[in-house]
BAFI-3210 file (N, C-alpha, C; in Angstrom, 3 decimals, decimal comma, padded with zeros to 6 digits):
// residues 131
n [1|2|3|4|5|6|7|8|9|10|11|12|13|14|15|16|17|18|19|20|21|22|23|24|25|26|27|28|29|30|31|32|33|34|35|36|37|38|39|40|41|42|43|44|45|46|47|48|49|50|51|52|53|54|55|56|57|58|59|60|61|62|63|64|65|66|67|68|69|70|71|72|73|74|75|76|77|78|79|80|81|82|83|84|85|86|87|88|89|90|91|92|93|94|95|96|97|98|99|100|101|102|103|104|105|106|107|108|109|110|111|112|113|114|115|116|117|118|119|120|121|122|123|124|125|126|127|128|129|130|131]
n.u [001,119|000,554|000,590|000,266|000,990|-000,368|000,551|001,196|002,098|005,342|004,853|002,293|002,492|004,447|003,159|000,730|002,251|003,168|000,802|-000,276|001,446|001,780|-000,742|-000,582|002,157|005,457|004,185|003,590|004,290|005,486|005,284|005,857|004,569|004,539|003,311|000,136|001,032|003,585|002,477|001,185|003,341|004,344|002,210|002,496|004,875|003,962|002,517|002,463|002,389|000,281|-000,628|-002,617|-004,098|-004,777|-003,638|-004,759|-004,431|-006,552|-006,139|-003,571|-000,693|-001,774|-002,607|-004,325|-006,878|-010,336|-010,653|-009,665|-006,437|-006,171|-008,599|-008,418|-006,187|-007,420|-009,006|-006,855|-006,080|-008,249|-008,139|-006,072|-006,385|-005,180|-005,633|-007,963|-008,907|-007,729|-008,421|-009,314|-008,250|-009,715|-007,696|-008,606|-008,782|-010,944|-014,079|-016,141|-015,567|-016,830|-018,968|-017,053|-015,679|-017,725|-018,811|-017,044|-016,726|-015,188|-013,329|-013,090|-011,420|-011,951|-009,158|-009,439|-010,071|-007,819|-006,537|-007,447|-006,911|-008,022|-010,040|-008,192|-007,583|-010,210|-010,759|-008,243|-008,617|-010,975|-010,512|-012,176|-014,467|-016,464|-016,936]
n.v [-000,754|002,488|005,525|008,902|011,360|014,631|017,483|020,187|020,338|018,811|017,164|016,192|014,811|012,694|011,698|010,361|008,736|006,594|005,618|004,681|002,653|001,279|-000,889|-001,343|-002,468|-003,058|-003,300|-001,193|001,802|005,008|008,559|011,694|015,128|018,841|020,951|021,965|022,521|021,187|018,887|018,557|018,774|016,011|014,381|014,811|013,723|010,908|010,013|007,534|005,375|005,628|006,979|004,911|006,101|009,189|011,278|014,333|017,652|020,190|022,786|024,784|025,947|029,619|030,420|030,254|031,393|032,112|029,135|026,749|025,242|022,567|021,901|022,783|021,360|018,834|019,321|019,482|016,861|015,093|016,304|014,499|012,063|009,844|009,164|008,859|006,580|006,771|006,997|009,473|011,081|013,388|014,765|016,815|019,568|021,261|022,494|022,189|019,598|017,356|018,612|019,498|017,367|016,015|017,450|017,306|014,985|013,049|011,169|010,942|011,894|013,284|015,353|015,212|012,480|011,087|009,598|007,193|004,376|002,620|003,804|005,113|002,397|001,350|002,961|002,649|000,240|-000,250|000,433|000,266|001,699|005,039|006,181]
n.w [-000,023|-000,619|000,637|001,453|003,305|004,522|006,028|008,188|010,379|012,195|013,787|013,515|011,415|011,711|014,106|012,095|010,597|012,354|013,150|011,104|010,134|012,764|012,279|009,276|009,471|007,870|005,128|003,781|002,215|002,809|002,274|002,913|003,125|003,667|003,057|001,436|-001,390|-001,983|-001,664|-004,028|-005,631|-004,884|-005,835|-008,735|-009,338|-008,525|-010,545|-012,250|-010,396|-008,728|-005,150|-002,806|-000,658|000,941|002,971|004,862|006,148|006,764|007,512|006,734|004,498|003,621|001,300|-000,421|000,594|-000,459|000,432|002,309|002,287|002,747|001,183|-001,281|-002,134|-002,092|-004,452|-006,612|-006,138|-007,288|-009,979|-011,443|-013,371|-012,992|-010,030|-009,558|-008,040|-005,743|-002,169|000,138|003,034|004,801|008,227|010,843|013,093|012,459|013,131|011,457|010,169|008,965|007,230|005,065|004,248|003,402|001,273|-000,317|-001,112|000,537|003,061|006,436|009,717|012,817|014,587|017,325|017,795|016,524|018,521|018,902|017,325|016,178|014,510|012,507|011,683|010,925|008,327|006,881|006,231|005,152|002,461|000,127|000,233|000,281|002,406]
ca.u [000,135|001,259|000,395|000,849|000,327|000,090|000,192|002,158|003,022|006,006|004,471|001,476|002,990|005,098|001,565|000,145|002,727|003,396|-000,228|-000,081|002,793|001,504|-001,616|-000,035|003,406|006,374|003,357|003,476|005,346|004,437|005,610|004,945|004,574|004,400|001,913|-000,548|002,024|004,622|001,637|000,787|004,362|004,410|001,109|002,690|005,798|003,732|001,003|002,666|002,453|-000,369|-001,302|-003,999|-004,655|-003,814|-004,181|-004,670|-004,917|-007,384|-005,522|-001,889|-000,700|-003,398|-002,075|-005,533|-008,012|-011,261|-010,610|-008,675|-005,099|-006,506|-009,539|-007,571|-005,216|-008,206|-009,493|-005,769|-005,742|-009,434|-007,817|-005,693|-007,431|-004,662|-005,950|-009,414|-009,335|-007,085|-008,774|-008,934|-008,860|-009,206|-007,451|-008,289|-009,452|-012,076|-015,204|-017,100|-014,798|-018,108|-019,538|-015,882|-015,614|-019,269|-018,816|-015,593|-016,884|-014,011|-013,799|-012,650|-011,007|-011,404|-008,357|-009,660|-009,997|-006,891|-005,331|-007,987|-005,944|-009,576|-010,443|-007,401|-008,104|-011,734|-010,298|-007,199|-008,623|-012,179|-010,147|-012,906|-015,461|-015,745|-017,387]
ca.v [000,171|003,485|006,359|010,086|011,943|016,015|018,242|021,743|020,189|017,345|016,358|015,374|013,968|011,667|010,591|009,573|007,958|005,999|005,007|004,040|001,706|000,260|-001,001|-001,928|-002,878|-003,136|-003,705|000,039|003,020|006,196|009,388|012,710|016,453|020,051|021,564|021,743|022,781|020,113|017,558|018,341|017,812|014,195|013,931|014,690|012,348|009,785|009,508|006,196|004,552|006,374|006,495|004,152|006,535|010,116|012,122|015,871|018,236|020,902|024,142|024,533|027,411|030,327|030,525|029,577|031,326|031,351|027,675|025,883|024,584|021,311|021,755|023,498|019,972|017,812|019,771|019,107|015,159|015,388|016,651|013,951|010,899|008,822|009,204|008,402|005,348|006,974|007,262|010,871|010,959|014,851|014,532|018,223|019,949|022,004|022,320|021,616|018,700|016,654|019,138|019,590|015,909|015,885|018,558|017,221|013,777|012,208|010,344|012,315|011,415|014,434|014,972|014,744|011,052|010,652|008,954|005,992|003,753|002,073|005,136|004,451|000,952|001,444|003,992|001,850|-001,377|-000,235|001,329|000,792|002,380|006,188|007,034]
ca.w [-000,233|-001,082|001,473|001,122|004,161|003,938|007,380|007,951|011,066|011,497|015,013|013,094|010,062|012,648|014,584|011,147|009,713|013,178|013,307|010,014|010,223|013,328|011,596|008,360|009,357|006,805|003,828|003,179|001,633|003,175|001,543|003,504|002,603|004,897|002,708|000,007|-002,536|-001,433|-001,976|-005,064|-005,907|-004,655|-006,629|-009,618|-009,247|-008,498|-011,264|-012,697|-009,134|-007,630|-004,093|-002,344|000,812|001,313|004,399|004,453|007,018|006,414|007,688|006,140|004,076|003,216|-000,418|-001,163|000,693|000,990|-000,006|003,054|001,845|002,564|000,481|-002,545|-002,142|-002,989|-005,851|-007,051|-005,946|-008,534|-011,295|-011,932|-013,517|-011,999|-008,727|-009,408|-007,294|-004,003|-001,116|000,345|004,348|006,013|009,298|010,748|013,870|011,853|013,756|010,488|008,933|008,287|005,796|004,042|003,820|002,472|000,118|-001,429|-001,201|000,695|004,547|007,818|011,331|013,555|015,385|018,345|017,728|016,427|019,543|018,532|016,348|015,531|013,534|011,211|011,048|010,050|007,638|005,831|006,217|004,319|001,328|-001,150|000,803|000,827|004,374]
c.u [000,572|000,455|000,903|-000,095|000,873|-000,039|001,513|002,890|004,034|005,711|003,212|001,637|003,464|003,964|001,376|000,964|003,117|001,910|-000,574|000,313|002,339|000,652|-001,550|000,816|004,112|005,673|002,669|004,666|004,150|005,520|004,971|005,418|004,309|003,378|001,447|000,462|002,647|003,631|001,087|002,145|004,601|003,229|002,156|004,054|005,301|002,544|001,311|002,533|001,454|-000,787|-002,609|-004,652|-003,806|-004,746|-004,156|-005,490|-005,422|-006,798|-004,018|-001,581|-001,834|-003,443|-003,787|-006,896|-009,378|-011,134|-009,517|-007,496|-005,738|-007,911|-008,775|-006,880|-006,195|-008,816|-008,399|-006,045|-006,942|-009,249|-006,974|-006,447|-006,708|-005,095|-007,174|-009,975|-008,712|-008,298|-008,407|-009,232|-008,546|-009,300|-007,385|-009,031|-010,493|-013,247|-016,402|-016,544|-015,850|-018,355|-018,428|-016,045|-016,684|-019,100|-017,968|-015,594|-015,548|-014,199|-012,885|-012,436|-010,963|-010,165|-008,311|-009,985|-008,712|-005,917|-006,108|-007,122|-007,335|-009,928|-009,416|-007,563|-008,799|-011,390|-009,481|-008,032|-010,004|-011,829|-011,477|-014,552|-015,172|-015,894|-018,142]
c.v [001,196|004,510|007,993|010,772|013,425|016,734|019,222|021,062|018,678|016,654|015,297|014,294|012,553|010,690|009,879|008,405|006,774|005,044|003,754|002,595|000,574|-000,790|-001,764|-002,955|-002,667|-003,248|-002,151|000,961|003,993|007,333|010,816|014,031|017,276|020,834|021,405|021,690|021,525|018,501|017,353|017,794|016,645|013,700|013,368|013,805|011,225|009,156|007,889|005,123|005,551|006,073|005,757|005,207|007,755|010,951|013,258|016,589|019,403|022,595|024,379|026,119|028,137|030,973|030,742|030,069|031,962|030,024|027,832|025,085|023,310|020,778|021,942|021,831|018,823|018,030|019,290|017,458|014,634|015,413|015,761|012,618|009,646|008,308|008,982|007,157|005,525|007,387|008,354|010,550|012,338|014,284|016,361|018,249|021,240|021,655|021,508|020,405|017,543|017,238|018,899|018,342|015,471|016,239|018,434|015,588|012,883|011,387|011,368|011,193|013,160|014,369|014,707|013,021|010,395|009,640|007,515|005,299|002,912|003,102|004,807|003,550|000,860|001,905|003,260|000,528|-001,749|000,748|001,351|001,414|003,978|006,774|005,639]
c.w [000,084|-000,124|001,717|002,421|004,439|005,180|007,249|009,402|011,494|012,916|014,413|012,359|010,716|013,676|013,469|010,901|011,036|013,474|012,116|009,939|011,289|013,147|010,516|008,447|008,174|005,520|003,272|002,957|002,203|002,499|002,366|002,923|003,717|004,539|001,601|-001,455|-002,805|-002,007|-003,106|-006,301|-005,865|-005,275|-008,383|-009,790|-009,060|-009,386|-011,719|-011,324|-008,341|-006,095|-004,032|-001,603|000,882|002,418|004,658|005,671|006,431|006,202|007,480|006,134|003,581|002,314|-000,705|-000,655|-000,777|001,040|001,658|002,357|001,609|001,024|-001,222|-002,690|-002,964|-004,270|-007,027|-007,432|-007,354|-009,529|-012,011|-011,917|-012,784|-010,707|-008,170|-008,220|-005,537|-003,106|-000,289|001,831|004,993|007,495|009,490|012,338|013,500|012,302|012,600|009,277|008,313|006,785|004,777|003,896|002,771|001,035|-000,831|-001,864|-000,943|002,671|005,263|009,039|011,794|014,312|016,341|018,791|016,835|017,558|019,705|017,209|015,740|014,462|012,024|010,840|010,433|008,499|006,554|005,235|005,073|003,148|000,241|-001,088|001,241|002,431|005,007]
res [m|k|i|l|i|v|d|d|s|e|k|w|r|m|f|h|e|t|a|v|r|e|i|l|g|d|n|v|v|i|h|t|a|d|c|a|k|q|g|v|e|r|l|t|a|s|v|d|t|p|y|d|v|i|f|t|d|m|q|m|e|s|d|f|l|p|l|l|a|g|e|w|f|i|k|q|i|k|f|f|k|e|f|k|n|t|k|i|i|i|i|s|a|a|s|n|i|n|l|i|a|e|r|n|d|v|d|y|i|p|k|y|r|c|n|n|l|e|e|y|r|n|k|l|l|n|i|d|q|k|h]
***
């Protein structure tokens, strides 16, 4: 499985990577990006071997207002036909995360639930399901 984690916080990138590795073990390749722009660079570099799952924060760089950086990034992912089967999971502290996820047809984990490995396990092991 190939996964991309996009978050402007190094602590959160490491936290997500640790959770994913605990669930999937060595059967995973994880790339990270520290902003939405770098996430797009990772997409471009991976079109031949698309990511299975992309985790993205919502509130990163402010270049894309009125959109949150994470929403802008999701729109970029959906622009690439190579990523049409990629599961996108928002991880955010935004209070309206469920509305953002619904509007963009993606899945989500609220940051306050990230300490529960079952949240990750359910999202990762049900890859074929959007919600």
